[in-house]
PDB file with one MODEL, atoms N, CA, C and O in Angstrom:
MODEL        1
ATOM      1  N   MET A   1       0.833  -1.172   0.000  1.00  0.00           N
ATOM      2  CA  MET A   1       0.000   0.000   0.000  1.00  0.00           C
ATOM      3  C   MET A   1       0.886   1.247   0.000  1.00  0.00           C
ATOM      4  O   MET A   1       1.721   1.437   0.884  1.00  0.00           O
ATOM      5  N   LYS A   2       0.687   2.067  -0.989  1.00  0.00           N
ATOM      6  CA  LYS A   2       1.453   3.298  -1.077  1.00  0.00           C
ATOM      7  C   LYS A   2       0.727   4.420  -0.346  1.00  0.00           C
ATOM      8  O   LYS A   2      -0.500   4.517  -0.373  1.00  0.00           O
ATOM      9  N   ILE A   3       1.506   5.251   0.298  1.00  0.00           N
ATOM     10  CA  ILE A   3       0.944   6.424   0.963  1.00  0.00           C
ATOM     11  C   ILE A   3       0.891   7.548  -0.054  1.00  0.00           C
ATOM     12  O   ILE A   3       1.894   7.853  -0.700  1.00  0.00           O
ATOM     13  N   LYS A   4      -0.285   8.172  -0.203  1.00  0.00           N
ATOM     14  CA  LYS A   4      -0.470   9.255  -1.150  1.00  0.00           C
ATOM     15  C   LYS A   4      -1.233  10.389  -0.473  1.00  0.00           C
ATOM     16  O   LYS A   4      -2.087  10.165   0.384  1.00  0.00           O
ATOM     17  N   LEU A   5      -0.906  11.586  -0.876  1.00  0.00           N
ATOM     18  CA  LEU A   5      -1.679  12.737  -0.431  1.00  0.00           C
ATOM     19  C   LEU A   5      -2.701  13.069  -1.500  1.00  0.00           C
ATOM     20  O   LEU A   5      -2.462  12.839  -2.686  1.00  0.00           O
ATOM     21  N   GLY A   6      -3.827  13.605  -1.093  1.00  0.00           N
ATOM     22  CA  GLY A   6      -4.848  14.017  -2.039  1.00  0.00           C
ATOM     23  C   GLY A   6      -4.428  15.262  -2.801  1.00  0.00           C
ATOM     24  O   GLY A   6      -3.372  15.840  -2.543  1.00  0.00           O
ATOM     25  N   ASN A   7      -5.264  15.664  -3.736  1.00  0.00           N
ATOM     26  CA  ASN A   7      -4.937  16.811  -4.580  1.00  0.00           C
ATOM     27  C   ASN A   7      -4.782  18.101  -3.782  1.00  0.00           C
ATOM     28  O   ASN A   7      -3.782  18.806  -3.924  1.00  0.00           O
ATOM     29  N   LEU A   8      -5.759  18.407  -2.953  1.00  0.00           N
ATOM     30  CA  LEU A   8      -5.706  19.649  -2.185  1.00  0.00           C
ATOM     31  C   LEU A   8      -4.579  19.618  -1.159  1.00  0.00           C
ATOM     32  O   LEU A   8      -3.888  20.620  -0.974  1.00  0.00           O
ATOM     33  N   ALA A   9      -4.386  18.494  -0.496  1.00  0.00           N
ATOM     34  CA  ALA A   9      -3.305  18.370   0.487  1.00  0.00           C
ATOM     35  C   ALA A   9      -1.946  18.510  -0.196  1.00  0.00           C
ATOM     36  O   ALA A   9      -1.031  19.116   0.363  1.00  0.00           O
ATOM     37  N   SER A  10      -1.808  17.955  -1.399  1.00  0.00           N
ATOM     38  CA  SER A  10      -0.553  18.092  -2.143  1.00  0.00           C
ATOM     39  C   SER A  10      -0.293  19.542  -2.521  1.00  0.00           C
ATOM     40  O   SER A  10       0.833  20.027  -2.407  1.00  0.00           O
ATOM     41  N   ASP A  11      -1.340  20.236  -2.971  1.00  0.00           N
ATOM     42  CA  ASP A  11      -1.193  21.651  -3.336  1.00  0.00           C
ATOM     43  C   ASP A  11      -0.766  22.485  -2.138  1.00  0.00           C
ATOM     44  O   ASP A  11       0.116  23.337  -2.249  1.00  0.00           O
ATOM     45  N   ILE A  12      -1.389  22.239  -1.002  1.00  0.00           N
ATOM     46  CA  ILE A  12      -1.057  22.991   0.207  1.00  0.00           C
ATOM     47  C   ILE A  12       0.362  22.658   0.671  1.00  0.00           C
ATOM     48  O   ILE A  12       1.110  23.557   1.055  1.00  0.00           O
ATOM     49  N   PHE A  13       0.740  21.382   0.641  1.00  0.00           N
ATOM     50  CA  PHE A  13       2.092  20.969   1.033  1.00  0.00           C
ATOM     51  C   PHE A  13       3.141  21.639   0.149  1.00  0.00           C
ATOM     52  O   PHE A  13       4.132  22.163   0.658  1.00  0.00           O
ATOM     53  N   ILE A  14       2.937  21.627  -1.158  1.00  0.00           N
ATOM     54  CA  ILE A  14       3.900  22.227  -2.079  1.00  0.00           C
ATOM     55  C   ILE A  14       3.996  23.726  -1.864  1.00  0.00           C
ATOM     56  O   ILE A  14       5.096  24.280  -1.879  1.00  0.00           O
ATOM     57  N   THR A  15       2.869  24.394  -1.665  1.00  0.00           N
ATOM     58  CA  THR A  15       2.879  25.839  -1.438  1.00  0.00           C
ATOM     59  C   THR A  15       3.636  26.195  -0.167  1.00  0.00           C
ATOM     60  O   THR A  15       4.477  27.094  -0.175  1.00  0.00           O
ATOM     61  N   ILE A  16       3.345  25.497   0.921  1.00  0.00           N
ATOM     62  CA  ILE A  16       4.028  25.769   2.184  1.00  0.00           C
ATOM     63  C   ILE A  16       5.515  25.449   2.066  1.00  0.00           C
ATOM     64  O   ILE A  16       6.350  26.196   2.576  1.00  0.00           O
ATOM     65  N   TYR A  17       5.850  24.353   1.400  1.00  0.00           N
ATOM     66  CA  TYR A  17       7.252  23.962   1.225  1.00  0.00           C
ATOM     67  C   TYR A  17       8.026  25.025   0.449  1.00  0.00           C
ATOM     68  O   TYR A  17       9.142  25.378   0.829  1.00  0.00           O
ATOM     69  N   ILE A  18       7.443  25.537  -0.634  1.00  0.00           N
ATOM     70  CA  ILE A  18       8.119  26.555  -1.437  1.00  0.00           C
ATOM     71  C   ILE A  18       8.283  27.849  -0.661  1.00  0.00           C
ATOM     72  O   ILE A  18       9.342  28.475  -0.725  1.00  0.00           O
ATOM     73  N   VAL A  19       7.257  28.262   0.069  1.00  0.00           N
ATOM     74  CA  VAL A  19       7.345  29.501   0.858  1.00  0.00           C
ATOM     75  C   VAL A  19       8.410  29.365   1.944  1.00  0.00           C
ATOM     76  O   VAL A  19       9.194  30.289   2.160  1.00  0.00           O
ATOM     77  N   VAL A  20       8.444  28.233   2.622  1.00  0.00           N
ATOM     78  CA  VAL A  20       9.425  28.030   3.697  1.00  0.00           C
ATOM     79  C   VAL A  20      10.850  27.982   3.134  1.00  0.00           C
ATOM     80  O   VAL A  20      11.762  28.568   3.717  1.00  0.00           O
ATOM     81  N   THR A  21      11.047  27.295   2.017  1.00  0.00           N
ATOM     82  CA  THR A  21      12.394  27.231   1.461  1.00  0.00           C
ATOM     83  C   THR A  21      12.845  28.583   0.927  1.00  0.00           C
ATOM     84  O   THR A  21      14.021  28.927   1.044  1.00  0.00           O
ATOM     85  N   LEU A  22      11.931  29.358   0.341  1.00  0.00           N
ATOM     86  CA  LEU A  22      12.303  30.700  -0.108  1.00  0.00           C
ATOM     87  C   LEU A  22      12.659  31.596   1.078  1.00  0.00           C
ATOM     88  O   LEU A  22      13.628  32.352   1.026  1.00  0.00           O
ATOM     89  N   TYR A  23      11.866  31.502   2.147  1.00  0.00           N
ATOM     90  CA  TYR A  23      12.158  32.281   3.346  1.00  0.00           C
ATOM     91  C   TYR A  23      13.530  31.899   3.908  1.00  0.00           C
ATOM     92  O   TYR A  23      14.321  32.766   4.279  1.00  0.00           O
ATOM     93  N   ALA A  24      13.802  30.599   3.966  1.00  0.00           N
ATOM     94  CA  ALA A  24      15.090  30.144   4.507  1.00  0.00           C
ATOM     95  C   ALA A  24      16.248  30.621   3.642  1.00  0.00           C
ATOM     96  O   ALA A  24      17.295  31.017   4.155  1.00  0.00           O
ATOM     97  N   ARG A  25      16.054  30.582   2.325  1.00  0.00           N
ATOM     98  CA  ARG A  25      17.128  31.039   1.433  1.00  0.00           C
ATOM     99  C   ARG A  25      17.381  32.531   1.611  1.00  0.00           C
ATOM    100  O   ARG A  25      18.539  32.949   1.649  1.00  0.00           O
ATOM    101  N   PHE A  26      16.337  33.344   1.722  1.00  0.00           N
ATOM    102  CA  PHE A  26      16.517  34.780   1.904  1.00  0.00           C
ATOM    103  C   PHE A  26      17.060  35.102   3.292  1.00  0.00           C
ATOM    104  O   PHE A  26      17.812  36.063   3.459  1.00  0.00           O
ATOM    105  N   TYR A  27      16.684  34.306   4.282  1.00  0.00           N
ATOM    106  CA  TYR A  27      17.144  34.535   5.646  1.00  0.00           C
ATOM    107  C   TYR A  27      18.634  34.224   5.793  1.00  0.00           C
ATOM    108  O   TYR A  27      19.363  34.964   6.454  1.00  0.00           O
ATOM    109  N   TYR A  28      19.088  33.120   5.170  1.00  0.00           N
ATOM    110  CA  TYR A  28      20.480  32.703   5.305  1.00  0.00           C
ATOM    111  C   TYR A  28      21.393  33.264   4.224  1.00  0.00           C
ATOM    112  O   TYR A  28      22.601  33.027   4.264  1.00  0.00           O
ATOM    113  N   GLU A  29      20.857  33.995   3.268  1.00  0.00           N
ATOM    114  CA  GLU A  29      21.673  34.567   2.195  1.00  0.00           C
ATOM    115  C   GLU A  29      22.780  35.484   2.720  1.00  0.00           C
ATOM    116  O   GLU A  29      23.905  35.381   2.233  1.00  0.00           O
ATOM    117  N   PRO A  30      22.526  36.376   3.689  1.00  0.00           N
ATOM    118  CA  PRO A  30      23.624  37.223   4.198  1.00  0.00           C
ATOM    119  C   PRO A  30      24.751  36.413   4.855  1.00  0.00           C
ATOM    120  O   PRO A  30      25.905  36.842   4.846  1.00  0.00           O
ATOM    121  N   ALA A  31      24.427  35.267   5.413  1.00  0.00           N
ATOM    122  CA  ALA A  31      25.454  34.450   6.060  1.00  0.00           C
ATOM    123  C   ALA A  31      26.387  33.803   5.036  1.00  0.00           C
ATOM    124  O   ALA A  31      27.479  33.358   5.390  1.00  0.00           O
ATOM    125  N   LEU A  32      25.970  33.748   3.783  1.00  0.00           N
ATOM    126  CA  LEU A  32      26.798  33.128   2.746  1.00  0.00           C
ATOM    127  C   LEU A  32      27.830  34.094   2.175  1.00  0.00           C
ATOM    128  O   LEU A  32      28.643  33.705   1.336  1.00  0.00           O
ATOM    129  N   ASN A  33      27.806  35.335   2.615  1.00  0.00           N
ATOM    130  CA  ASN A  33      28.771  36.362   2.205  1.00  0.00           C
ATOM    131  C   ASN A  33      28.840  36.542   0.686  1.00  0.00           C
ATOM    132  O   ASN A  33      29.924  36.620   0.108  1.00  0.00           O
ATOM    133  N   GLY A  34      27.678  36.607   0.060  1.00  0.00           N
ATOM    134  CA  GLY A  34      27.630  36.878  -1.369  1.00  0.00           C
ATOM    135  C   GLY A  34      27.884  35.682  -2.257  1.00  0.00           C
ATOM    136  O   GLY A  34      27.975  35.842  -3.474  1.00  0.00           O
ATOM    137  N   ASN A  35      28.002  34.507  -1.709  1.00  0.00           N
ATOM    138  CA  ASN A  35      28.197  33.308  -2.518  1.00  0.00           C
ATOM    139  C   ASN A  35      26.831  32.782  -2.949  1.00  0.00           C
ATOM    140  O   ASN A  35      26.243  31.921  -2.296  1.00  0.00           O
ATOM    141  N   PHE A  36      26.340  33.325  -4.069  1.00  0.00           N
ATOM    142  CA  PHE A  36      24.993  33.025  -4.509  1.00  0.00           C
ATOM    143  C   PHE A  36      24.870  31.628  -5.118  1.00  0.00           C
ATOM    144  O   PHE A  36      23.757  31.120  -5.252  1.00  0.00           O
ATOM    145  N   LEU A  37      25.968  31.004  -5.485  1.00  0.00           N
ATOM    146  CA  LEU A  37      25.893  29.664  -6.071  1.00  0.00           C
ATOM    147  C   LEU A  37      25.372  28.629  -5.070  1.00  0.00           C
ATOM    148  O   LEU A  37      24.675  27.686  -5.444  1.00  0.00           O
ATOM    149  N   ILE A  38      25.713  28.815  -3.823  1.00  0.00           N
ATOM    150  CA  ILE A  38      25.198  27.903  -2.789  1.00  0.00           C
ATOM    151  C   ILE A  38      23.686  28.068  -2.670  1.00  0.00           C
ATOM    152  O   ILE A  38      22.963  27.080  -2.539  1.00  0.00           O
ATOM    153  N   SER A  39      23.207  29.297  -2.715  1.00  0.00           N
ATOM    154  CA  SER A  39      21.775  29.550  -2.643  1.00  0.00           C
ATOM    155  C   SER A  39      21.049  28.950  -3.850  1.00  0.00           C
ATOM    156  O   SER A  39      19.974  28.369  -3.703  1.00  0.00           O
ATOM    157  N   ILE A  40      21.630  29.087  -5.032  1.00  0.00           N
ATOM    158  CA  ILE A  40      21.023  28.507  -6.226  1.00  0.00           C
ATOM    159  C   ILE A  40      20.998  26.988  -6.118  1.00  0.00           C
ATOM    160  O   ILE A  40      20.002  26.359  -6.474  1.00  0.00           O
ATOM    161  N   PHE A  41      22.080  26.395  -5.632  1.00  0.00           N
ATOM    162  CA  PHE A  41      22.124  24.945  -5.447  1.00  0.00           C
ATOM    163  C   PHE A  41      21.058  24.481  -4.465  1.00  0.00           C
ATOM    164  O   PHE A  41      20.399  23.470  -4.712  1.00  0.00           O
ATOM    165  N   LEU A  42      20.873  25.190  -3.366  1.00  0.00           N
ATOM    166  CA  LEU A  42      19.848  24.819  -2.391  1.00  0.00           C
ATOM    167  C   LEU A  42      18.449  24.913  -3.001  1.00  0.00           C
ATOM    168  O   LEU A  42      17.597  24.063  -2.742  1.00  0.00           O
ATOM    169  N   GLY A  43      18.216  25.944  -3.806  1.00  0.00           N
ATOM    170  CA  GLY A  43      16.928  26.089  -4.475  1.00  0.00           C
ATOM    171  C   GLY A  43      16.672  24.967  -5.470  1.00  0.00           C
ATOM    172  O   GLY A  43      15.562  24.439  -5.539  1.00  0.00           O
ATOM    173  N   LEU A  44      17.689  24.601  -6.238  1.00  0.00           N
ATOM    174  CA  LEU A  44      17.534  23.499  -7.188  1.00  0.00           C
ATOM    175  C   LEU A  44      17.318  22.170  -6.469  1.00  0.00           C
ATOM    176  O   LEU A  44      16.545  21.330  -6.928  1.00  0.00           O
ATOM    177  N   PHE A  45      18.001  21.983  -5.344  1.00  0.00           N
ATOM    178  CA  PHE A  45      17.802  20.764  -4.566  1.00  0.00           C
ATOM    179  C   PHE A  45      16.378  20.700  -4.019  1.00  0.00           C
ATOM    180  O   PHE A  45      15.770  19.630  -3.993  1.00  0.00           O
ATOM    181  N   ALA A  46      15.850  21.832  -3.585  1.00  0.00           N
ATOM    182  CA  ALA A  46      14.480  21.865  -3.072  1.00  0.00           C
ATOM    183  C   ALA A  46      13.484  21.501  -4.175  1.00  0.00           C
ATOM    184  O   ALA A  46      12.536  20.754  -3.935  1.00  0.00           O
ATOM    185  N   LEU A  47      13.699  22.027  -5.379  1.00  0.00           N
ATOM    186  CA  LEU A  47      12.820  21.681  -6.496  1.00  0.00           C
ATOM    187  C   LEU A  47      12.966  20.215  -6.890  1.00  0.00           C
ATOM    188  O   LEU A  47      11.985  19.564  -7.250  1.00  0.00           O
ATOM    189  N   LEU A  48      14.186  19.698  -6.822  1.00  0.00           N
ATOM    190  CA  LEU A  48      14.421  18.292  -7.125  1.00  0.00           C
ATOM    191  C   LEU A  48      13.695  17.392  -6.130  1.00  0.00           C
ATOM    192  O   LEU A  48      13.170  16.344  -6.507  1.00  0.00           O
ATOM    193  N   PHE A  49      13.665  17.793  -4.874  1.00  0.00           N
ATOM    194  CA  PHE A  49      12.973  17.028  -3.837  1.00  0.00           C
ATOM    195  C   PHE A  49      11.470  16.972  -4.122  1.00  0.00           C
ATOM    196  O   PHE A  49      10.858  15.908  -4.024  1.00  0.00           O
ATOM    197  N   ILE A  50      10.877  18.114  -4.474  1.00  0.00           N
ATOM    198  CA  ILE A  50       9.443  18.153  -4.805  1.00  0.00           C
ATOM    199  C   ILE A  50       9.174  17.315  -6.050  1.00  0.00           C
ATOM    200  O   ILE A  50       8.196  16.568  -6.096  1.00  0.00           O
ATOM    201  N   TRP A  51      10.041  17.434  -7.065  1.00  0.00           N
ATOM    202  CA  TRP A  51       9.870  16.659  -8.291  1.00  0.00           C
ATOM    203  C   TRP A  51       9.898  15.163  -7.985  1.00  0.00           C
ATOM    204  O   TRP A  51       9.097  14.404  -8.530  1.00  0.00           O
ATOM    205  N   ALA A  52      10.812  14.737  -7.121  1.00  0.00           N
ATOM    206  CA  ALA A  52      10.918  13.313  -6.779  1.00  0.00           C
ATOM    207  C   ALA A  52       9.660  12.830  -6.056  1.00  0.00           C
ATOM    208  O   ALA A  52       9.195  11.717  -6.302  1.00  0.00           O
ATOM    209  N   LEU A  53       9.110  13.654  -5.170  1.00  0.00           N
ATOM    210  CA  LEU A  53       7.877  13.261  -4.479  1.00  0.00           C
ATOM    211  C   LEU A  53       6.703  13.147  -5.444  1.00  0.00           C
ATOM    212  O   LEU A  53       5.834  12.294  -5.265  1.00  0.00           O
ATOM    213  N   ILE A  54       6.671  14.000  -6.466  1.00  0.00           N
ATOM    214  CA  ILE A  54       5.613  13.911  -7.473  1.00  0.00           C
ATOM    215  C   ILE A  54       5.845  12.687  -8.355  1.00  0.00           C
ATOM    216  O   ILE A  54       4.894  11.993  -8.716  1.00  0.00           O
ATOM    217  N   LYS A  55       7.094  12.420  -8.702  1.00  0.00           N
ATOM    218  CA  LYS A  55       7.429  11.300  -9.588  1.00  0.00           C
ATOM    219  C   LYS A  55       7.066   9.957  -8.962  1.00  0.00           C
ATOM    220  O   LYS A  55       6.596   9.060  -9.661  1.00  0.00           O
ATOM    221  N   ILE A  56       7.279   9.805  -7.652  1.00  0.00           N
ATOM    222  CA  ILE A  56       6.924   8.541  -7.001  1.00  0.00           C
ATOM    223  C   ILE A  56       5.445   8.519  -6.591  1.00  0.00           C
ATOM    224  O   ILE A  56       4.984   7.582  -5.940  1.00  0.00           O
ATOM    225  N   LYS A  57       4.728   9.549  -6.976  1.00  0.00           N
ATOM    226  CA  LYS A  57       3.280   9.678  -6.767  1.00  0.00           C
ATOM    227  C   LYS A  57       2.883   9.770  -5.292  1.00  0.00           C
ATOM    228  O   LYS A  57       1.783   9.367  -4.915  1.00  0.00           O
ATOM    229  N   PHE A  58       3.779  10.299  -4.464  1.00  0.00           N
ATOM    230  CA  PHE A  58       3.400  10.624  -3.093  1.00  0.00           C
ATOM    231  C   PHE A  58       2.565  11.896  -3.091  1.00  0.00           C
ATOM    232  O   PHE A  58       1.576  12.004  -2.366  1.00  0.00           O
ATOM    233  N   LEU A  59       2.979  12.862  -3.916  1.00  0.00           N
ATOM    234  CA  LEU A  59       2.211  14.086  -4.089  1.00  0.00           C
ATOM    235  C   LEU A  59       1.444  14.000  -5.398  1.00  0.00           C
ATOM    236  O   LEU A  59       1.970  13.540  -6.411  1.00  0.00           O
ATOM    237  N   ASN A  60       0.208  14.442  -5.365  1.00  0.00           N
ATOM    238  CA  ASN A  60      -0.646  14.437  -6.547  1.00  0.00           C
ATOM    239  C   ASN A  60      -1.215  15.835  -6.749  1.00  0.00           C
ATOM    240  O   ASN A  60      -2.395  16.067  -6.489  1.00  0.00           O
ATOM    241  N   PRO A  61      -0.392  16.761  -7.208  1.00  0.00           N
ATOM    242  CA  PRO A  61      -0.871  18.136  -7.304  1.00  0.00           C
ATOM    243  C   PRO A  61      -1.908  18.312  -8.402  1.00  0.00           C
ATOM    244  O   PRO A  61      -1.845  17.688  -9.461  1.00  0.00           O
ATOM    245  N   ASN A  62      -2.849  19.171  -8.112  1.00  0.00           N
ATOM    246  CA  ASN A  62      -3.876  19.543  -9.081  1.00  0.00           C
ATOM    247  C   ASN A  62      -3.685  20.997  -9.486  1.00  0.00           C
ATOM    248  O   ASN A  62      -4.472  21.539 -10.262  1.00  0.00           O
ATOM    249  N   TRP A  63      -2.635  21.630  -8.959  1.00  0.00           N
ATOM    250  CA  TRP A  63      -2.282  23.022  -9.232  1.00  0.00           C
ATOM    251  C   TRP A  63      -3.482  23.933  -8.986  1.00  0.00           C
ATOM    252  O   TRP A  63      -3.768  24.838  -9.770  1.00  0.00           O
ATOM    253  N   PHE A  64      -4.177  23.673  -7.878  1.00  0.00           N
ATOM    254  CA  PHE A  64      -5.324  24.452  -7.430  1.00  0.00           C
ATOM    255  C   PHE A  64      -6.408  24.545  -8.500  1.00  0.00           C
ATOM    256  O   PHE A  64      -7.027  25.593  -8.687  1.00  0.00           O
ATOM    257  N   GLY A  65      -6.627  23.435  -9.196  1.00  0.00           N
ATOM    258  CA  GLY A  65      -7.686  23.360 -10.189  1.00  0.00           C
ATOM    259  C   GLY A  65      -7.274  23.782 -11.587  1.00  0.00           C
ATOM    260  O   GLY A  65      -8.082  23.700 -12.513  1.00  0.00           O
ATOM    261  N   LEU A  66      -6.039  24.231 -11.765  1.00  0.00           N
ATOM    262  CA  LEU A  66      -5.597  24.663 -13.088  1.00  0.00           C
ATOM    263  C   LEU A  66      -5.238  23.485 -13.987  1.00  0.00           C
ATOM    264  O   LEU A  66      -5.295  23.600 -15.211  1.00  0.00           O
ATOM    265  N   HIS A  67      -4.875  22.372 -13.399  1.00  0.00           N
ATOM    266  CA  HIS A  67      -4.504  21.184 -14.164  1.00  0.00           C
ATOM    267  C   HIS A  67      -5.628  20.175 -14.005  1.00  0.00           C
ATOM    268  O   HIS A  67      -5.750  19.530 -12.963  1.00  0.00           O
ATOM    269  N   ASN A  68      -6.437  20.043 -15.023  1.00  0.00           N
ATOM    270  CA  ASN A  68      -7.607  19.179 -14.951  1.00  0.00           C
ATOM    271  C   ASN A  68      -7.241  17.788 -15.456  1.00  0.00           C
ATOM    272  O   ASN A  68      -6.950  17.619 -16.640  1.00  0.00           O
ATOM    273  N   ASN A  69      -7.253  16.789 -14.571  1.00  0.00           N
ATOM    274  CA  ASN A  69      -6.878  15.426 -14.940  1.00  0.00           C
ATOM    275  C   ASN A  69      -8.040  14.626 -15.503  1.00  0.00           C
ATOM    276  O   ASN A  69      -7.820  13.589 -16.129  1.00  0.00           O
ATOM    277  N   LYS A  70      -9.245  15.068 -15.304  1.00  0.00           N
ATOM    278  CA  LYS A  70     -10.414  14.302 -15.729  1.00  0.00           C
ATOM    279  C   LYS A  70     -10.632  14.454 -17.223  1.00  0.00           C
ATOM    280  O   LYS A  70     -10.566  15.550 -17.779  1.00  0.00           O
ATOM    281  N   LYS A  71     -10.896  13.311 -17.860  1.00  0.00           N
ATOM    282  CA  LYS A  71     -11.168  13.326 -19.294  1.00  0.00           C
ATOM    283  C   LYS A  71     -12.666  13.541 -19.509  1.00  0.00           C
ATOM    284  O   LYS A  71     -13.496  13.071 -18.731  1.00  0.00           O
ATOM    285  N   LYS A  72     -12.983  14.243 -20.558  1.00  0.00           N
ATOM    286  CA  LYS A  72     -14.402  14.526 -20.864  1.00  0.00           C
ATOM    287  C   LYS A  72     -14.965  13.461 -21.766  1.00  0.00           C
ATOM    288  O   LYS A  72     -16.138  13.520 -22.135  1.00  0.00           O
TER     289      LYS A  72
ENDMDL
END
């Protein structure tokens, strides 16, 4: 049995995850002393993590109704 989140729960999880990672990147950016490559790497890793969760079908985003999966 695979654990899956529903469409709305996935959308909310992804939104909160992106906001938190952006906040963390902006908060810790001054500590990196202008080394923006580390910040870019962290951002790409965060996106890779979300992509992997979608790929293994743990997250099932509906993009808040913009992506309609139902066939007519």
